[in-house]
C-alpha positions as CSV (number, residue, x, y, z in Angstrom):
1,M,-22.9,9.6,-0.9
2,H,-19.7,11.0,-2.3
3,T,-19.1,13.3,0.7
4,N,-17.2,13.1,4.0
5,S,-20.2,13.7,6.1
6,P,-20.8,11.3,9.0
7,S,-22.8,8.1,8.2
8,A,-25.6,6.8,10.4
9,S,-22.9,5.0,12.5
10,G,-21.0,8.2,13.0
11,T,-18.0,7.1,10.9
12,P,-17.2,9.7,8.2
13,L,-17.4,8.5,4.6
14,P,-14.2,8.9,2.5
15,A,-14.2,12.1,0.5
16,A,-13.9,10.2,-2.8
17,A,-14.3,6.7,-3.9
18,P,-11.2,4.6,-3.0
19,D,-9.4,2.6,-5.6
20,V,-9.4,-0.4,-3.2
21,V,-11.9,-1.6,-0.6
22,V,-10.5,-4.3,1.8
23,I,-13.0,-6.5,3.7
24,G,-11.7,-8.5,6.7
25,E,-10.5,-8.7,10.2
26,A,-8.4,-6.2,12.1
27,L,-6.9,-7.2,15.4
28,V,-3.9,-6.7,17.7
29,D,-0.8,-8.9,17.4
30,I,0.7,-9.5,20.8
31,V,4.3,-10.5,19.8
32,S,6.4,-12.4,22.3
33,S,10.1,-13.1,21.8
34,A,13.2,-13.4,23.9
35,N,13.1,-9.6,24.3
36,G,9.7,-9.5,25.8
37,S,6.2,-8.7,24.5
38,V,4.9,-5.8,22.4
39,E,1.6,-5.1,20.7
40,H,1.2,-4.2,17.0
41,P,-2.0,-3.6,14.9
42,G,-2.5,-6.7,12.8
43,G,-4.8,-9.0,10.9
44,S,-4.1,-10.0,7.3
45,P,-6.8,-7.8,5.6
46,M,-5.9,-4.8,7.9
47,N,-2.2,-5.3,7.0
48,V,-3.1,-5.3,3.3
49,A,-5.1,-2.2,3.6
50,Y,-2.3,-0.5,5.5
51,G,0.2,-1.7,2.9
52,L,-1.8,-0.2,0.1
53,G,-2.1,3.1,2.0
54,R,1.6,3.2,2.5
55,L,2.0,2.7,-1.3
56,G,-0.2,5.7,-1.9
57,V,-3.3,3.8,-3.1
58,P,-6.6,5.3,-1.9
59,T,-7.9,2.5,0.3
60,A,-10.8,1.9,2.7
61,L,-11.3,-1.0,5.1
62,L,-14.6,-2.7,6.2
63,T,-13.8,-4.6,9.4
64,S,-15.0,-5.1,13.0
65,L,-13.3,-3.1,15.7
66,G,-14.3,-3.0,19.4
67,D,-14.9,0.3,21.2
68,D,-11.7,0.1,23.2
69,T,-8.1,1.3,23.3
70,R,-6.9,-1.4,21.0
71,G,-9.6,-0.5,18.4
72,E,-8.5,3.1,18.7
73,A,-4.9,2.1,18.2
74,I,-5.8,0.2,15.0
75,E,-7.8,3.1,13.7
76,A,-5.0,5.5,14.3
77,H,-2.5,3.1,12.6
78,L,-4.7,3.0,9.5
79,R,-5.2,6.7,9.5
80,S,-1.4,7.2,9.6
81,A,-1.3,5.5,6.1
82,G,-4.4,7.4,4.8
83,V,-6.7,4.4,5.0
84,D,-10.4,5.1,5.8
85,L,-12.6,2.9,8.0
86,L,-16.0,2.3,6.3
87,P,-19.3,2.7,8.2
88,G,-20.2,-0.4,10.1
89,S,-16.6,-1.2,11.1
90,K,-16.9,-0.1,14.8
91,S,-19.2,-1.5,17.5
92,A,-19.4,-2.0,21.2
93,G,-17.2,-4.7,22.7
94,R,-13.6,-5.6,22.5
95,T,-11.1,-5.8,19.7
96,S,-9.8,-9.2,18.7
97,S,-6.2,-10.3,19.3
98,A,-3.6,-12.8,18.2
99,A,-0.7,-13.9,20.3
100,A,2.4,-14.3,18.0
101,T,5.5,-16.1,19.3
102,L,8.7,-15.5,17.3
103,A,11.2,-18.3,16.7
104,A,14.9,-17.8,16.4
105,D,14.7,-17.6,12.6
106,G,12.0,-14.8,12.8
107,S,9.1,-17.0,11.8
108,A,5.9,-16.6,13.9
109,S,3.3,-19.0,15.3
110,Y,-0.1,-17.7,16.5
111,E,-2.9,-18.2,19.0
112,F,-6.1,-16.3,18.4
113,D,-8.8,-14.7,20.6
114,I,-11.1,-13.5,17.9
115,T,-14.8,-13.1,17.1
116,W,-15.8,-12.1,13.6
117,E,-19.2,-10.6,13.0
118,L,-19.6,-8.0,10.2
119,A,-22.4,-5.6,9.9
120,A,-24.7,-6.4,7.0
121,V,-23.7,-3.3,5.0
122,T,-22.7,-2.6,1.4
123,P,-19.6,-0.6,0.8
124,P,-20.8,2.9,-0.2
125,Y,-18.5,2.9,-3.3
126,L,-17.7,0.6,-6.1
127,P,-13.9,0.3,-6.0
128,K,-11.5,-0.7,-8.8
129,V,-10.4,-3.7,-6.6
130,L,-12.2,-5.5,-3.8
131,H,-9.8,-7.5,-1.6
132,T,-10.7,-10.0,1.1
133,G,-9.1,-13.0,2.8
134,S,-7.9,-14.8,5.9
135,I,-10.1,-15.5,9.0
136,A,-12.8,-13.2,7.6
137,T,-13.7,-15.7,4.9
138,F,-13.9,-18.8,7.1
139,L,-15.2,-17.8,10.5
140,A,-18.9,-17.6,11.0
141,P,-21.0,-15.5,11.2
142,G,-19.0,-12.8,9.4
143,A,-17.8,-15.1,6.6
144,G,-21.4,-15.3,5.3
145,T,-21.5,-11.5,5.0
146,V,-18.2,-11.5,3.2
147,K,-19.4,-14.0,0.7
148,T,-22.6,-12.0,0.0
149,L,-20.5,-8.9,-0.6
150,L,-18.3,-10.8,-3.1
151,E,-21.4,-12.1,-4.9
152,Q,-22.6,-8.5,-5.3
153,A,-19.3,-7.1,-6.5
154,H,-17.4,-9.7,-8.5
155,R,-18.8,-8.8,-11.9
156,E,-18.3,-5.1,-11.3
157,C,-14.7,-4.9,-10.1
158,I,-11.5,-6.9,-9.7
159,V,-11.8,-9.2,-6.7
160,T,-8.6,-10.5,-5.0
161,Y,-8.4,-13.1,-2.3
162,D,-5.8,-14.5,0.0
163,P,-7.0,-17.4,2.2
164,N,-4.1,-17.0,4.6
165,I,-4.9,-20.3,6.2
166,R,-4.9,-20.4,10.1
167,P,-5.5,-24.1,10.9
168,A,-6.2,-23.3,14.6
169,L,-9.3,-21.4,13.6
170,L,-10.7,-23.8,11.0
171,G,-12.7,-27.0,11.1
172,S,-11.8,-30.0,9.0
173,K,-9.7,-29.6,5.8
174,A,-12.7,-30.7,3.8
175,E,-14.9,-28.0,5.2
176,A,-12.3,-25.3,4.8
177,R,-11.5,-26.4,1.2
178,S,-15.3,-26.3,0.5
179,I,-15.5,-22.7,1.8
180,F,-12.4,-21.7,-0.2
181,E,-13.6,-23.3,-3.4
182,D,-17.0,-21.7,-3.1
183,L,-15.3,-18.3,-3.0
184,V,-12.7,-18.8,-5.8
185,P,-15.3,-18.5,-8.6
186,L,-16.1,-15.0,-7.3
187,T,-12.5,-13.9,-7.6
188,D,-10.1,-12.7,-10.3
189,V,-6.9,-13.2,-8.4
190,V,-6.1,-15.7,-5.7
191,K,-2.8,-15.5,-3.8
192,L,-1.8,-18.2,-1.3
193,S,1.4,-19.4,0.3
194,D,2.9,-22.8,-0.3
195,E,2.0,-23.7,3.2
196,D,-1.7,-22.7,2.5
197,A,-1.5,-24.8,-0.7
198,A,-0.1,-27.8,1.1
199,W,-2.7,-27.6,3.9
200,L,-5.7,-27.3,1.5
201,Y,-4.4,-29.8,-1.1
202,P,-1.9,-32.2,0.5
203,G,0.1,-34.2,-1.9
204,H,-0.4,-31.9,-4.8
205,S,2.2,-29.8,-6.6
206,L,2.0,-26.0,-6.6
207,E,1.4,-26.2,-10.3
208,E,-1.5,-28.5,-9.7
209,V,-3.0,-26.3,-7.0
210,A,-2.7,-23.2,-9.3
211,A,-4.4,-25.2,-12.1
212,R,-7.2,-26.1,-9.7
213,I,-7.8,-22.5,-8.8
214,L,-7.8,-21.4,-12.4
215,G,-10.2,-24.3,-13.2
216,L,-12.6,-23.0,-10.6
217,G,-12.8,-19.7,-12.4
218,S,-10.2,-17.3,-11.1
219,G,-8.0,-15.5,-13.7
220,L,-4.7,-15.5,-11.9
221,A,-3.3,-17.9,-9.3
222,V,-0.2,-16.8,-7.3
223,V,1.6,-19.2,-4.9
224,T,4.4,-17.7,-2.8
225,R,7.3,-19.8,-1.7
226,G,9.4,-17.6,0.6
227,S,13.1,-17.9,-0.3
228,E,12.1,-20.0,-3.4
229,G,10.2,-17.1,-5.0
230,S,6.7,-17.3,-6.3
231,L,4.6,-19.0,-9.0
232,L,2.2,-16.9,-11.1
233,A,-0.2,-18.7,-13.4
234,T,-2.9,-17.9,-15.8
235,A,-4.7,-20.1,-18.3
236,A,-2.0,-19.1,-20.9
237,T,1.2,-18.6,-18.9
238,T,3.0,-20.0,-15.9
239,L,6.0,-18.2,-14.5
240,H,8.4,-18.8,-11.6
241,V,9.6,-15.5,-10.2
242,P,12.7,-15.4,-7.9
243,A,12.6,-14.0,-4.4
244,T,14.3,-10.8,-3.5
245,R,17.2,-11.3,-1.1
246,A,16.7,-10.1,2.5
247,V,18.2,-10.3,5.9
248,V,15.2,-11.2,8.1
249,A,14.1,-9.3,11.3
250,D,10.9,-11.2,11.4
251,T,8.3,-12.4,8.9
252,I,5.2,-10.7,10.4
253,G,3.1,-9.1,7.6
254,A,5.4,-10.2,4.7
255,G,2.7,-12.1,2.9
256,D,0.3,-9.2,3.3
257,S,2.9,-6.8,2.0
258,Y,3.3,-9.1,-1.0
259,M,-0.5,-9.0,-1.5
260,A,-0.7,-5.2,-1.2
261,A,2.1,-4.8,-3.7
262,L,0.4,-7.3,-6.1
263,I,-2.7,-5.2,-6.0
264,Y,-0.6,-2.0,-6.4
265,G,0.9,-3.6,-9.5
266,L,-2.5,-4.7,-10.9
267,L,-3.8,-1.1,-10.6
268,A,-0.6,0.2,-12.3
269,R,-0.9,-2.0,-15.4
270,K,-1.1,-0.1,-18.7
271,T,-3.6,-2.7,-20.0
272,D,-6.1,-5.1,-18.5
273,G,-4.1,-8.1,-19.8
274,L,-1.8,-10.5,-17.9
275,A,0.9,-11.2,-20.5
276,A,4.1,-12.9,-19.4
277,D,6.0,-9.7,-19.0
278,T,3.2,-8.2,-16.9
279,L,3.2,-11.3,-14.6
280,D,6.9,-11.1,-14.2
281,N,6.7,-7.4,-13.2
282,L,3.9,-8.1,-10.8
283,G,5.8,-10.9,-9.1
284,R,9.1,-9.0,-8.9
285,T,7.4,-5.9,-7.4
286,A,5.5,-7.9,-4.8
287,A,8.7,-9.9,-3.9
288,K,10.6,-6.7,-3.3
289,A,7.9,-5.4,-1.1
290,A,7.9,-8.6,1.0
291,A,11.7,-8.5,1.3
292,I,11.6,-4.9,2.5
293,T,9.0,-5.9,5.1
294,V,10.9,-8.9,6.5
295,G,14.0,-6.7,6.8
296,R,12.4,-4.7,9.7
297,P,10.4,-5.7,12.7
298,G,6.6,-6.0,12.6
299,A,4.2,-5.5,9.7
300,N,6.0,-2.5,8.4
301,P,5.5,-2.4,4.6
302,P,7.3,-0.1,2.2
303,T,6.2,3.2,0.8
304,A,6.0,3.6,-3.0
305,A,9.3,5.6,-2.8
306,E,11.0,2.8,-1.0
307,L,9.7,0.2,-3.5
308,A,11.0,2.3,-6.3
309,A,14.3,3.4,-4.6
310,E,16.6,0.7,-6.1
311,P,16.5,-2.4,-8.2
312,A,15.5,-5.6,-6.5
313,V,18.3,-8.2,-5.9
314,T,16.9,-11.6,-6.8
315,G,18.2,-15.0,-6.4
316,S,18.5,-17.7,-3.8
317,A,17.3,-15.6,-0.9
318,A,18.7,-18.0,1.6
319,A,18.2,-15.7,4.6
320,M,14.5,-15.5,4.0
321,P,12.5,-18.3,5.7
322,A,10.1,-20.3,3.6
323,A,7.2,-19.0,5.7
324,A,8.0,-15.4,4.9
325,V,5.3,-14.8,2.3
């Protein structure tokens, strides 16, 4: 199995086991602004996989792409960052899309045209980190397959999860919260935005939401707050990490860039622990990655060289919208 020969589906297997396997949707963002419309490869899990590839992390994606020009564009985009598609990721039909409309401050609102059905396959390798999130964990029938894969893997590797709430695609809050809370015990790290937290748990503070996630069994809860920084919490430590200052082009992919850099930091730890200094470093690295991403159009995350190029400037990043990460 550790070869790059074609699988039964015709998709070559990676030549070696990737450090990270990402499971979730890949789609095309059709971005409309005052300057017209343009298409970008998108989807939160796809963006995370691409961001990890840009950071030099060996990464593979299990997704659902149509056999069309948009699917080919997404595959080429992933390949440009060194990300492999796992067998079962391509099928007949069309690739899903999301129409994103940019506001004057660079924030985006979305309308989706998506179906999510994932082949009942097991990733051919056990990675160091398995990441999932977003639409893929809520939308049937594929969400059931994602949960099964997490159940199989969560005791064998680090599992990270970003719910990336899209209310237009969800049922009631109670139903979505139930799905979310069924998955949290299968995870080691949960990252969500303050908007996600407010939608899932209205009226609760971010500290209360983080405590809820930890109480359900995850080891690290991260809540991003855009220009207000981020909250990182374990059972022993709660830290508030400042944002990195940025002049915003748009916020597309910023949260996914934060997530990719968070995984990158987890892989780079010298120990398995999550002491306060480790949490601080994780939060600052991820914040810098998000700031680089919002500073340029589209989901264009940094390389490892860009992330290491200069110290982050932290503080009251007033130019960064709250929805940036």
